[in-house]
SEKOLPA-967332 format. One record per residue: x, y, z of N, C-alpha, C, CB in turn; residue number from 1; residue in three letters. Coordinates in pm, whole numbers. Glycine has a CB too. Layout:
n.east->X&n.north->Y&n.up->Z&ca.east->X&ca.north->Y&ca.up->Z&c.east->X&c.north->Y&c.up->Z&cb.east->X&cb.north->Y&cb.up->Z&k->NUM&r->ALA;
...
***
This chain:
n.east->84&n.north->-118&n.up->0&ca.east->0&ca.north->0&ca.up->0&c.east->88&c.north->124&c.up->0&cb.east->-96&cb.north->0&cb.up->122&k->1&r->MET;
n.east->52&n.north->221&n.up->-82&ca.east->127&ca.north->345&ca.up->-88&c.east->110&c.north->425&c.up->40&cb.east->83&cb.north->428&cb.up->-209&k->2&r->LEU;
n.east->218&n.north->484&n.up->84&ca.east->208&ca.north->576&ca.up->197&c.east->130&c.north->698&c.up->152&cb.east->350&cb.north->616&cb.up->251&k->3&r->ARG;
n.east->70&n.north->772&n.up->245&ca.east->-2&ca.north->894&ca.up->205&c.east->89&c.north->986&c.up->126&cb.east->-58&cb.north->968&cb.up->329&k->4&r->PRO;
n.east->37&n.north->1037&n.up->17&ca.east->114&ca.north->1124&ca.up->-72&c.east->75&c.north->1268&c.up->-45&cb.east->90&cb.north->1086&cb.up->-223&k->5&r->ILE;
n.east->173&n.north->1354&n.up->-32&ca.east->148&ca.north->1497&ca.up->-22&c.east->180&c.north->1555&c.up->-159&cb.east->234&cb.north->1566&cb.up->94&k->6&r->VAL;
n.east->75&n.north->1597&n.up->-227&ca.east->90&ca.north->1648&ca.up->-363&c.east->122&c.north->1797&c.up->-363&cb.east->-36&cb.north->1622&cb.up->-445&k->7&r->PHE;
n.east->209&n.north->1838&n.up->-455&ca.east->226&ca.north->1981&ca.up->-479&c.east->103&c.north->2027&c.up->-556&cb.east->360&cb.north->2012&cb.up->-558&k->8&r->SER;
n.east->86&n.north->2156&n.up->-571&ca.east->-33&ca.north->2210&ca.up->-635&c.east->-54&c.north->2157&c.up->-777&cb.east->-27&cb.north->2360&cb.up->-637&k->9&r->GLU;
n.east->55&n.north->2144&n.up->-853&ca.east->44&ca.north->2103&ca.up->-994&c.east->55&c.north->1953&c.up->-1015&cb.east->150&cb.north->2171&cb.up->-1074&k->10&r->ASN;
n.east->90&n.north->1879&n.up->-915&ca.east->104&ca.north->1734&ca.up->-928&c.east->-35&c.north->1671&c.up->-937&cb.east->184&cb.north->1674&cb.up->-809&k->11&r->GLN;
n.east->-52&n.north->1576&n.up->-1027&ca.east->-183&ca.north->1516&ca.up->-1048&c.east->-189&c.north->1373&c.up->-995&cb.east->-218&cb.north->1517&cb.up->-1196&k->12&r->VAL;
n.east->-87&n.north->1293&n.up->-1022&ca.east->-95&ca.north->1151&ca.up->-987&c.east->43&c.north->1095&c.up->-955&cb.east->-160&cb.north->1071&cb.up->-1101&k->13&r->ALA;
n.east->40&n.north->987&n.up->-880&ca.east->161&ca.north->913&ca.up->-846&c.east->129&c.north->765&c.up->-860&cb.east->211&cb.north->947&cb.up->-700&k->14&r->TYR;
n.east->221&n.north->689&n.up->-916&ca.east->197&ca.north->545&ca.up->-934&c.east->322&c.north->465&c.up->-902&cb.east->151&cb.north->516&cb.up->-1077&k->15&r->ALA;
n.east->298&n.north->343&n.up->-861&ca.east->406&ca.north->246&ca.up->-840&c.east->361&c.north->116&c.up->-904&cb.east->439&cb.north->228&cb.up->-687&k->16&r->ARG;
n.east->450&n.north->58&n.up->-984&ca.east->418&ca.north->-66&ca.up->-1056&c.east->522&c.north->-173&c.up->-1022&cb.east->413&cb.north->-41&cb.up->-1208&k->17&r->PHE;
n.east->474&n.north->-292&n.up->-998&ca.east->562&ca.north->-406&ca.up->-973&c.east->513&c.north->-524&c.up->-1054&cb.east->567&cb.north->-441&cb.up->-821&k->18&r->SER;
n.east->594&n.north->-567&n.up->-1150&ca.east->558&ca.north->-681&ca.up->-1232&c.east->604&c.north->-809&c.up->-1162&cb.east->620&cb.north->-670&cb.up->-1376&k->19&r->ASN;
n.east->511&n.north->-878&n.up->-1099&ca.east->543&ca.north->-999&ca.up->-1024&c.east->472&c.north->-1120&c.up->-1086&cb.east->502&cb.north->-983&cb.up->-877&k->20&r->ARG;
n.east->443&n.north->-1110&n.up->-1213&ca.east->367&ca.north->-1217&ca.up->-1281&c.east->440&c.north->-1350&c.up->-1271&cb.east->343&cb.north->-1180&cb.up->-1429&k->21&r->ILE;
n.east->572&n.north->-1351&n.up->-1290&ca.east->646&ca.north->-1477&ca.up->-1285&c.east->654&c.north->-1535&c.up->-1144&cb.east->786&cb.north->-1456&cb.up->-1339&k->22&r->ASN;
n.east->642&n.north->-1451&n.up->-1041&ca.east->649&ca.north->-1500&ca.up->-903&c.east->511&c.north->-1532&c.up->-845&cb.east->718&cb.north->-1397&cb.up->-815&k->23&r->GLU;
n.east->415&n.north->-1442&n.up->-866&ca.east->285&ca.north->-1456&ca.up->-800&c.east->169&c.north->-1475&c.up->-897&cb.east->258&cb.north->-1335&cb.up->-714&k->24&r->THR;
n.east->194&n.north->-1447&n.up->-1024&ca.east->86&ca.north->-1451&ca.up->-1123&c.east->16&c.north->-1317&c.up->-1138&cb.east->-15&cb.north->-1557&cb.up->-1084&k->25&r->GLY;
n.east->63&n.north->-1216&n.up->-1066&ca.east->-2&ca.north->-1085&ca.up->-1067&c.east->100&c.north->-975&c.up->-1094&cb.east->-75&cb.north->-1060&cb.up->-935&k->26&r->TRP;
n.east->54&n.north->-872&n.up->-1160&ca.east->127&ca.north->-746&ca.up->-1168&c.east->52&c.north->-650&c.up->-1075&cb.east->137&cb.north->-690&cb.up->-1318&k->27&r->ALA;
n.east->126&n.north->-567&n.up->-1004&ca.east->63&ca.north->-478&ca.up->-907&c.east->83&c.north->-333&c.up->-947&cb.east->119&cb.north->-502&cb.up->-765&k->28&r->GLU;
n.east->-27&n.north->-261&n.up->-962&ca.east->-24&ca.north->-119&ca.up->-993&c.east->-98&c.north->-46&c.up->-882&cb.east->-87&cb.north->-89&cb.up->-1134&k->29&r->LEU;
n.east->-27&n.north->42&n.up->-815&ca.east->-89&ca.north->126&ca.up->-712&c.east->-84&c.north->269&c.up->-762&cb.east->-17&cb.north->111&cb.up->-573&k->30&r->GLU;
n.east->-197&n.north->337&n.up->-756&ca.east->-207&ca.north->469&ca.up->-813&c.east->-286&c.north->560&c.up->-721&cb.east->-271&cb.north->464&cb.up->-952&k->31&r->LEU;
n.east->-238&n.north->681&n.up->-700&ca.east->-306&ca.north->780&ca.up->-618&c.east->-316&c.north->909&c.up->-699&cb.east->-232&cb.north->804&cb.up->-482&k->32&r->VAL;
n.east->-432&n.north->975&n.up->-694&ca.east->-448&ca.north->1102&ca.up->-764&c.east->-474&c.north->1214&c.up->-664&cb.east->-563&cb.north->1094&cb.up->-867&k->33&r->THR;
n.east->-449&n.north->1334&n.up->-709&ca.east->-466&ca.north->1454&ca.up->-628&c.east->-611&c.north->1500&c.up->-635&cb.east->-370&cb.north->1567&cb.up->-676&k->34&r->ASN;
n.east->-683&n.north->1490&n.up->-525&ca.east->-825&ca.north->1524&ca.up->-521&c.east->-851&c.north->1672&c.up->-549&cb.east->-883&cb.north->1488&cb.up->-385&k->35&r->ALA;
n.east->-749&n.north->1756&n.up->-546&ca.east->-767&ca.north->1899&ca.up->-575&c.east->-773&c.north->1927&c.up->-725&cb.east->-653&cb.north->1980&cb.up->-513&k->36&r->ARG;
n.east->-745&n.north->1826&n.up->-807&ca.east->-751&ca.north->1840&ca.up->-952&c.east->-890&c.north->1800&c.up->-1002&cb.east->-642&cb.north->1754&cb.up->-1021&k->37&r->GLN;
n.east->-926&n.north->1844&n.up->-1122&ca.east->-1053&ca.north->1806&ca.up->-1183&c.east->-1061&c.north->1654&c.up->-1199&cb.east->-1072&cb.north->1875&cb.up->-1320&k->38&r->LEU;
n.east->-1182&n.north->1599&n.up->-1188&ca.east->-1200&ca.north->1455&ca.up->-1206&c.east->-1146&c.north->1407&c.up->-1339&cb.east->-1347&cb.north->1418&cb.up->-1194&k->39&r->ASP;
n.east->-1175&n.north->1482&n.up->-1446&ca.east->-1129&ca.north->1441&ca.up->-1579&c.east->-977&c.north->1442&c.up->-1587&cb.east->-1188&cb.north->1533&cb.up->-1687&k->40&r->SER;
n.east->-912&n.north->1538&n.up->-1522&ca.east->-766&ca.north->1545&ca.up->-1521&c.east->-708&c.north->1428&c.up->-1442&cb.east->-719&cb.north->1679&cb.up->-1460&k->41&r->THR;
n.east->-767&n.north->1398&n.up->-1327&ca.east->-722&ca.north->1284&ca.up->-1248&c.east->-735&c.north->1155&c.up->-1328&cb.east->-802&cb.north->1274&cb.up->-1117&k->42&r->GLN;
n.east->-850&n.north->1137&n.up->-1392&ca.east->-874&ca.north->1014&ca.up->-1469&c.east->-775&c.north->1000&c.up->-1583&cb.east->-1018&cb.north->1012&cb.up->-1524&k->43&r->ALA;
n.east->-751&n.north->1111&n.up->-1655&ca.east->-660&ca.north->1106&ca.up->-1768&c.east->-519&c.north->1068&c.up->-1724&cb.east->-657&cb.north->1241&cb.up->-1840&k->44&r->TYR;
n.east->-466&n.north->1136&n.up->-1625&ca.east->-328&ca.north->1109&ca.up->-1584&c.east->-314&c.north->976&c.up->-1511&cb.east->-277&cb.north->1221&cb.up->-1496&k->45&r->TYR;
n.east->-417&n.north->930&n.up->-1445&ca.east->-415&ca.north->795&ca.up->-1389&c.east->-404&c.north->694&c.up->-1502&cb.east->-542&cb.north->767&cb.up->-1302&k->46&r->ALA;
n.east->-482&n.north->715&n.up->-1607&ca.east->-474&ca.north->629&ca.up->-1725&c.east->-340&c.north->639&c.up->-1794&cb.east->-583&cb.north->663&cb.up->-1822&k->47&r->GLY;
n.east->-287&n.north->761&n.up->-1804&ca.east->-157&ca.north->780&ca.up->-1869&c.east->-49&c.north->699&c.up->-1797&cb.east->-120&cb.north->929&cb.up->-1871&k->48&r->TYR;
n.east->-45&n.north->711&n.up->-1665&ca.east->55&ca.north->636&ca.up->-1588&c.east->35&c.north->486&c.up->-1604&cb.east->50&cb.north->674&cb.up->-1441&k->49&r->LEU;
n.east->-91&n.north->442&n.up->-1600&ca.east->-119&ca.north->299&ca.up->-1618&c.east->-71&c.north->251&c.up->-1754&cb.east->-269&cb.north->271&cb.up->-1602&k->50&r->GLU;
n.east->-103&n.north->325&n.up->-1859&ca.east->-61&ca.north->285&ca.up->-1994&c.east->90&c.north->284&c.up->-2011&cb.east->-122&cb.north->377&cb.up->-2097&k->51&r->GLY;
n.east->156&n.north->384&n.up->-1954&ca.east->302&ca.north->392&ca.up->-1967&c.east->372&c.north->282&c.up->-1887&cb.east->350&cb.north->529&cb.up->-1920&k->52&r->HIS;
n.east->329&n.north->262&n.up->-1763&ca.east->396&ca.north->164&ca.up->-1677&c.east->368&c.north->19&c.up->-1717&cb.east->354&cb.north->185&cb.up->-1534&k->53&r->LEU;
n.east->256&n.north->-5&n.up->-1783&ca.east->219&ca.north->-142&ca.up->-1820&c.east->226&c.north->-167&c.up->-1970&cb.east->78&cb.north->-173&cb.up->-1771&k->54&r->THR;
n.east->297&n.north->-82&n.up->-2043&ca.east->299&ca.north->-93&ca.up->-2190&c.east->347&c.north->-230&c.up->-2237&cb.east->388&cb.north->15&cb.up->-2249&k->55&r->SER;
n.east->442&n.north->-291&n.up->-2168&ca.east->491&ca.north->-423&ca.up->-2210&c.east->383&c.north->-530&c.up->-2189&cb.east->619&cb.north->-461&cb.up->-2131&k->56&r->HIS;
n.east->298&n.north->-515&n.up->-2087&ca.east->188&ca.north->-609&ca.up->-2068&c.east->79&c.north->-588&c.up->-2173&cb.east->129&cb.north->-595&cb.up->-1927&k->57&r->LEU;
n.east->57&n.north->-462&n.up->-2209&ca.east->-41&ca.north->-431&ca.up->-2314&c.east->6&c.north->-492&c.up->-2446&cb.east->-60&cb.north->-278&cb.up->-2329&k->58&r->ILE;
n.east->136&n.north->-484&n.up->-2475&ca.east->190&ca.north->-546&ca.up->-2596&c.east->164&c.north->-696&c.up->-2596&cb.east->341&cb.north->-519&cb.up->-2607&k->59&r->ASP;
n.east->184&n.north->-762&n.up->-2483&ca.east->159&ca.north->-907&ca.up->-2473&c.east->13&c.north->-938&c.up->-2498&cb.east->202&cb.north->-960&cb.up->-2335&k->60&r->SER;
n.east->-76&n.north->-857&n.up->-2441&ca.east->-220&ca.north->-874&ca.up->-2460&c.east->-256&c.north->-861&c.up->-2608&cb.east->-299&cb.north->-771&cb.up->-2377&k->61&r->TYR;
n.east->-204&n.north->-758&n.up->-2671&ca.east->-233&ca.north->-736&ca.up->-2813&c.east->-184&c.north->-852&c.up->-2898&cb.east->-169&cb.north->-606&cb.up->-2861&k->62&r->ARG;
n.east->-63&n.north->-901&n.up->-2868&ca.east->-8&ca.north->-1013&ca.up->-2945&c.east->-91&c.north->-1139&c.up->-2925&cb.east->137&cb.north->-1039&cb.up->-2904&k->63&r->LYS;
n.east->-140&n.north->-1160&n.up->-2803&ca.east->-219&ca.north->-1281&ca.up->-2778&c.east->-353&c.north->-1277&c.up->-2851&cb.east->-242&cb.north->-1299&cb.up->-2628&k->64&r->SER;
n.east->-401&n.north->-1157&n.up->-2883&ca.east->-525&ca.north->-1146&ca.up->-2959&c.east->-501&c.north->-1155&c.up->-3109&cb.east->-594&cb.north->-1014&cb.up->-2927&k->65&r->LEU;
n.east->-373&n.north->-1161&n.up->-3148&ca.east->-342&ca.north->-1175&ca.up->-3290&c.east->-325&c.north->-1044&c.up->-3361&cb.east->-448&cb.north->-1253&cb.up->-3357&k->66&r->GLY;
n.east->-300&n.north->-938&n.up->-3287&ca.east->-279&ca.north->-807&ca.up->-3349&c.east->-131&c.north->-790&c.up->-3376&cb.east->-332&cb.north->-692&cb.up->-3259&k->67&r->TYR;
n.east->-95&n.north->-772&n.up->-3501&ca.east->45&ca.north->-761&ca.up->-3539&c.east->108&c.north->-629&c.up->-3496&cb.east->59&cb.north->-777&cb.up->-3687&k->68&r->GLY;
n.east->238&n.north->-629&n.up->-3479&ca.east->308&ca.north->-508&ca.up->-3437&c.east->302&c.north->-399&c.up->-3543&cb.east->453&cb.north->-541&cb.up->-3405&k->69&r->SER;
n.east->275&n.north->-436&n.up->-3666&ca.east->265&ca.north->-336&ca.up->-3773&c.east->122&c.north->-285&c.up->-3791&cb.east->317&cb.north->-393&cb.up->-3903&k->70&r->ASN;
n.east->32&n.north->-324&n.up->-3701&ca.east->-105&ca.north->-274&ca.up->-3706&c.east->-204&c.north->-361&c.up->-3781&cb.east->-106&cb.north->-140&cb.up->-3766&k->71&r->GLY;
n.east->-160&n.north->-475&n.up->-3833&ca.east->-254&ca.north->-560&ca.up->-3906&c.east->-334&c.north->-648&c.up->-3808&cb.east->-179&cb.north->-648&cb.up->-4009&k->72&r->ASP;
n.east->-455&n.north->-681&n.up->-3850&ca.east->-540&ca.north->-771&ca.up->-3773&c.east->-524&c.north->-909&c.up->-3833&cb.east->-691&cb.north->-725&cb.up->-3772&k->73&r->MET;
n.east->-468&n.north->-1002&n.up->-3754&ca.east->-432&ca.north->-1130&ca.up->-3811&c.east->-534&c.north->-1240&c.up->-3793&cb.east->-306&cb.north->-1174&cb.up->-3753&k->74&r->ARG;
n.east->-640&n.north->-1215&n.up->-3719&ca.east->-739&ca.north->-1322&ca.up->-3704&c.east->-879&c.north->-1265&c.up->-3687&cb.east->-703&cb.north->-1411&cb.up->-3586&k->75&r->ASN;
n.east->-976&n.north->-1353&n.up->-3696&ca.east->-1117&ca.north->-1313&ca.up->-3689&c.east->-1154&c.north->-1262&c.up->-3551&cb.east->-1206&cb.north->-1431&cb.up->-3725&k->76&r->GLU;
n.east->-1095&n.north->-1318&n.up->-3445&ca.east->-1123&ca.north->-1273&ca.up->-3309&c.east->-1085&c.north->-1125&c.up->-3292&cb.east->-1046&cb.north->-1360&cb.up->-3206&k->77&r->GLN;
n.east->-973&n.north->-1089&n.up->-3346&ca.east->-927&ca.north->-951&ca.up->-3339&c.east->-1024&c.north->-859&c.up->-3414&cb.east->-785&cb.north->-939&cb.up->-3398&k->78&r->CYS;
n.east->-1067&n.north->-899&n.up->-3532&ca.east->-1161&ca.north->-819&ca.up->-3611&c.east->-1294&c.north->-804&c.up->-3538&cb.east->-1183&cb.north->-883&cb.up->-3749&k->79&r->LYS;
n.east->-1343&n.north->-911&n.up->-3477&ca.east->-1469&ca.north->-905&ca.up->-3401&c.east->-1457&c.north->-811&c.up->-3282&cb.east->-1509&cb.north->-1046&cb.up->-3353&k->80&r->ASN;
n.east->-1344&n.north->-814&n.up->-3214&ca.east->-1324&ca.north->-727&ca.up->-3099&c.east->-1322&c.north->-580&c.up->-3141&cb.east->-1195&cb.north->-763&cb.up->-3027&k->81&r->TYR;
n.east->-1255&n.north->-551&n.up->-3250&ca.east->-1251&ca.north->-413&ca.up->-3300&c.east->-1391&c.north->-367&c.up->-3339&cb.east->-1155&cb.north->-401&cb.up->-3420&k->82&r->ILE;
n.east->-1469&n.north->-452&n.up->-3402&ca.east->-1607&ca.north->-417&ca.up->-3437&c.east->-1688&c.north->-387&c.up->-3312&cb.east->-1673&cb.north->-531&cb.up->-3517&k->83&r->ASN;
n.east->-1670&n.north->-465&n.up->-3207&ca.east->-1739&ca.north->-442&ca.up->-3080&c.east->-1699&c.north->-308&c.up->-3019&cb.east->-1709&cb.north->-557&cb.up->-2980&k->84&r->PHE;
n.east->-1570&n.north->-279&n.up->-3016&ca.east->-1522&ca.north->-152&ca.up->-2960&c.east->-1579&c.north->-35&c.up->-3040&cb.east->-1366&cb.north->-148&cb.up->-2961&k->85&r->ILE;
n.east->-1572&n.north->-43&n.up->-3171&ca.east->-1624&ca.north->65&ca.up->-3255&c.east->-1773&c.north->86&c.up->-3235&cb.east->-1595&cb.north->37&cb.up->-3402&k->86&r->ASN;
n.east->-1849&n.north->-21&n.up->-3219&ca.east->-1993&ca.north->-11&ca.up->-3200&c.east->-2029&c.north->52&c.up->-3066&cb.east->-2056&cb.north->-149&cb.up->-3211&k->87&r->ALA;
n.east->-1941&n.north->41&n.up->-2968&ca.east->-1971&ca.north->90&ca.up->-2834&c.east->-1895&c.north->217&c.up->-2796&cb.east->-1941&cb.north->-17&cb.up->-2735&k->88&r->ASN;
n.east->-1816&n.north->271&n.up->-2886&ca.east->-1732&ca.north->386&ca.up->-2853&c.east->-1815&c.north->510&c.up->-2819&cb.east->-1638&cb.north->417&cb.up->-2967&k->89&r->VAL;
n.east->-1930&n.north->529&n.up->-2879&ca.east->-2013&ca.north->645&ca.up->-2849&c.east->-2057&c.north->644&c.up->-2703&cb.east->-2137&cb.north->649&cb.up->-2942&k->90&r->VAL;
n.east->-2100&n.north->529&n.up->-2656&ca.east->-2140&ca.north->517&ca.up->-2516&c.east->-2020&c.north->544&c.up->-2424&cb.east->-2198&cb.north->378&cb.up->-2487&k->91&r->PHE;
n.east->-1908&n.north->485&n.up->-2456&ca.east->-1789&ca.north->500&ca.up->-2372&c.east->-1745&c.north->647&c.up->-2366&cb.east->-1673&cb.north->413&cb.up->-2425&k->92&r->VAL;
n.east->-1756&n.north->718&n.up->-2478&ca.east->-1713&ca.north->858&ca.up->-2482&c.east->-1800&c.north->947&c.up->-2393&cb.east->-1717&cb.north->910&cb.up->-2624&k->93&r->GLN;
n.east->-1917&n.north->901&n.up->-2355&ca.east->-2005&ca.north->979&ca.up->-2270&c.east->-1971&c.north->962&c.up->-2122&cb.east->-2150&cb.north->938&cb.up->-2294&k->94&r->GLN;
n.east->-1879&n.north->878&n.up->-2091&ca.east->-1844&ca.north->848&ca.up->-1953&c.east->-1714&c.north->915&c.up->-1915&cb.east->-1834&cb.north->697&cb.up->-1931&k->95&r->GLN;
n.east->-1694&n.north->942&n.up->-1786&ca.east->-1569&ca.north->1000&ca.up->-1737&c.east->-1453&c.north->905&c.up->-1764&cb.east->-1578&cb.north->1031&cb.up->-1586&k->96&r->ILE;
n.east->-1481&n.north->776&n.up->-1776&ca.east->-1376&ca.north->677&ca.up->-1800&c.east->-1302&c.north->703&c.up->-1929&cb.east->-1435&cb.north->539&cb.up->-1803&k->97&r->LYS;
n.east->-1362&n.north->777&n.up->-2019&ca.east->-1295&ca.north->803&ca.up->-2146&c.east->-1164&c.north->878&c.up->-2123&cb.east->-1387&cb.north->884&cb.up->-2239&k->98&r->VAL;
n.east->-1158&n.north->962&n.up->-2022&ca.east->-1033&ca.north->1032&ca.up->-1993&c.east->-926&c.north->934&c.up->-1949&cb.east->-1055&cb.north->1140&cb.up->-1886&k->99&r->PHE;
n.east->-965&n.north->835&n.up->-1870&ca.east->-867&ca.north->736&ca.up->-1827&c.east->-824&c.north->650&c.up->-1946&cb.east->-925&cb.north->648&cb.up->-1716&k->100&r->GLN;
n.east->-918&n.north->613&n.up->-2030&ca.east->-883&ca.north->531&ca.up->-2147&c.east->-791&c.north->606&c.up->-2243&cb.east->-1009&cb.north->487&cb.up->-2221&k->101&r->LEU;
n.east->-820&n.north->735&n.up->-2266&ca.east->-730&ca.north->812&ca.up->-2354&c.east->-594&c.north->830&c.up->-2287&cb.east->-792&cb.north->950&cb.up->-2387&k->102&r->THR;
n.east->-594&n.north->842&n.up->-2155&ca.east->-466&ca.north->850&ca.up->-2083&c.east->-386&c.north->722&c.up->-2097&cb.east->-491&cb.north->880&cb.up->-1936&k->103&r->GLY;
n.east->-454&n.north->606&n.up->-2084&ca.east->-386&ca.north->478&ca.up->-2101&c.east->-325&c.north->470&c.up->-2241&cb.east->-484&cb.north->360&cb.up->-2078&k->104&r->ILE;
n.east->-404&n.north->507&n.up->-2341&ca.east->-355&ca.north->501&ca.up->-2479&c.east->-236&c.north->594&c.up->-2499&cb.east->-467&cb.north->537&cb.up->-2578&k->105&r->ASP;
n.east->-245&n.north->717&n.up->-2449&ca.east->-134&ca.north->812&ca.up->-2465&c.east->-11&c.north->768&c.up->-2386&cb.east->-177&cb.north->953&cb.up->-2420&k->106&r->ASP;
n.east->-32&n.north->712&n.up->-2266&ca.east->81&ca.north->662&ca.up->-2187&c.east->147&c.north->544&c.up->-2253&cb.east->34&cb.north->623&cb.up->-2049&k->107&r->GLY;
n.east->67&n.north->453&n.up->-2307&ca.east->121&ca.north->338&ca.up->-2379&c.east->203&c.north->384&c.up->-2499&cb.east->7&cb.north->245&cb.up->-2425&k->108&r->TYR;
n.east->154&n.north->485&n.up->-2568&ca.east->222&ca.north->538&ca.up->-2686&c.east->334&c.north->634&c.up->-2649&cb.east->122&cb.north->607&cb.up->-2777&k->109&r->SER;
n.east->349&n.north->660&n.up->-2520&ca.east->454&ca.north->748&ca.up->-2467&c.east->444&c.north->889&c.up->-2526&cb.east->591&cb.north->690&cb.up->-2496&k->110&r->ASN;
n.east->322&n.north->942&n.up->-2531&ca.east->300&ca.north->1078&ca.up->-2579&c.east->319&c.north->1174&c.up->-2462&cb.east->156&cb.north->1094&cb.up->-2642&k->111&r->LEU;
n.east->443&n.north->1213&n.up->-2437&ca.east->476&ca.north->1288&ca.up->-2317&c.east->427&c.north->1432&c.up->-2319&cb.east->624&cb.north->1287&cb.up->-2296&k->112&r->SER;
n.east->394&n.north->1487&n.up->-2432&ca.east->347&ca.north->1625&ca.up->-2439&c.east->195&c.north->1634&c.up->-2441&cb.east->403&cb.north->1693&cb.up->-2562&k->113&r->ASN;
n.east->130&n.north->1523&n.up->-2414&ca.east->-15&ca.north->1519&ca.up->-2424&c.east->-81&c.north->1587&c.up->-2306&cb.east->-62&cb.north->1376&cb.up->-2435&k->114&r->SER;
n.east->-196&n.north->1645&n.up->-2331&ca.east->-280&ca.north->1708&ca.up->-2228&c.east->-409&c.north->1627&c.up->-2219&cb.east->-309&cb.north->1860&cb.up->-2260&k->115&r->LYS;
n.east->-480&n.north->1635&n.up->-2106&ca.east->-606&ca.north->1560&ca.up->-2095&c.east->-701&c.north->1594&c.up->-2209&cb.east->-673&cb.north->1589&cb.up->-1960&k->116&r->PRO;
n.east->-758&n.north->1491&n.up->-2268&ca.east->-855&ca.north->1509&ca.up->-2375&c.east->-947&c.north->1388&c.up->-2375&cb.east->-785&cb.north->1526&cb.up->-2514&k->117&r->HIS;
n.east->-1056&n.north->1398&n.up->-2450&ca.east->-1153&ca.north->1289&ca.up->-2452&c.east->-1171&c.north->1230&c.up->-2591&cb.east->-1286&cb.north->1338&cb.up->-2400&k->118&r->SER;
n.east->-1075&n.north->1250&n.up->-2679&ca.east->-1085&ca.north->1193&ca.up->-2814&c.east->-1026&c.north->1052&c.up->-2812&cb.east->-1010&cb.north->1283&cb.up->-2919&k->119&r->LYS;
n.east->-1113&n.north->957&n.up->-2787&ca.east->-1072&ca.north->817&ca.up->-2776&c.east->-1049&c.north->756&c.up->-2912&cb.east->-1176&cb.north->737&cb.up->-2700&k->120&r->LEU;
n.east->-933&n.north->695&n.up->-2930&ca.east->-903&ca.north->618&ca.up->-3049&c.east->-952&c.north->477&c.up->-3021&cb.east->-749&cb.north->622&cb.up->-3086&k->121&r->ASN;
n.east->-1062&n.north->434&n.up->-3078&ca.east->-1120&ca.north->305&ca.up->-3040&c.east->-1028&c.north->186&c.up->-3066&cb.east->-1247&cb.north->284&cb.up->-3113&k->122&r->PRO;
n.east->-933&n.north->201&n.up->-3152&ca.east->-842&ca.north->91&ca.up->-3180&c.east->-702&c.north->118&c.up->-3126&cb.east->-835&cb.north->65&cb.up->-3330&k->123&r->CYS;
n.east->-684&n.north->223&n.up->-3051&ca.east->-554&ca.north->261&ca.up->-2999&c.east->-487&c.north->152&c.up->-2919&cb.east->-567&cb.north->381&cb.up->-2915&k->124&r->GLY;
n.east->-485&n.north->165&n.up->-2790&ca.east->-415&ca.north->72&ca.up->-2702&c.east->-476&c.north->-68&c.up->-2708&cb.east->-416&cb.north->123&cb.up->-2557&k->125&r->VAL;
n.east->-603&n.north->-75&n.up->-2739&ca.east->-672&ca.north->-204&ca.up->-2739&c.east->-642&c.north->-284&c.up->-2864&cb.east->-820&cb.north->-185&cb.up->-2726&k->126&r->PHE;
n.east->-609&n.north->-214&n.up->-2973&ca.east->-570&ca.north->-282&ca.up->-3098&c.east->-478&c.north->-198&c.up->-3176&cb.east->-690&cb.north->-316&cb.up->-3181&k->127&r->PHE;
***
């Protein structure tokens, strides 16, 4: 468990990640956000840290679904999943979670100059 964090005024989030999959079967991500920031800002940067710190696990997930590193969809399961995501993206964009999802995608892609936004790429980090 993270010790209580004292945030500076501009600090949004703090995270600690421990990949213990080979020892325990679990990866551990602990994340704390600054309650003085906007909810959307907290969600975005929490997602950004999650995407950045777990990018190697996201790569493994994508590969197991048959998504090629060059962006091609190599199997029917992958195509079906993308169709599902695209069909439901409008609903997802209406939720605060969209900021976290865009943060995960930007963190995974290591977009260090990114600011909180809600333009979700439905095939980004997920495919």
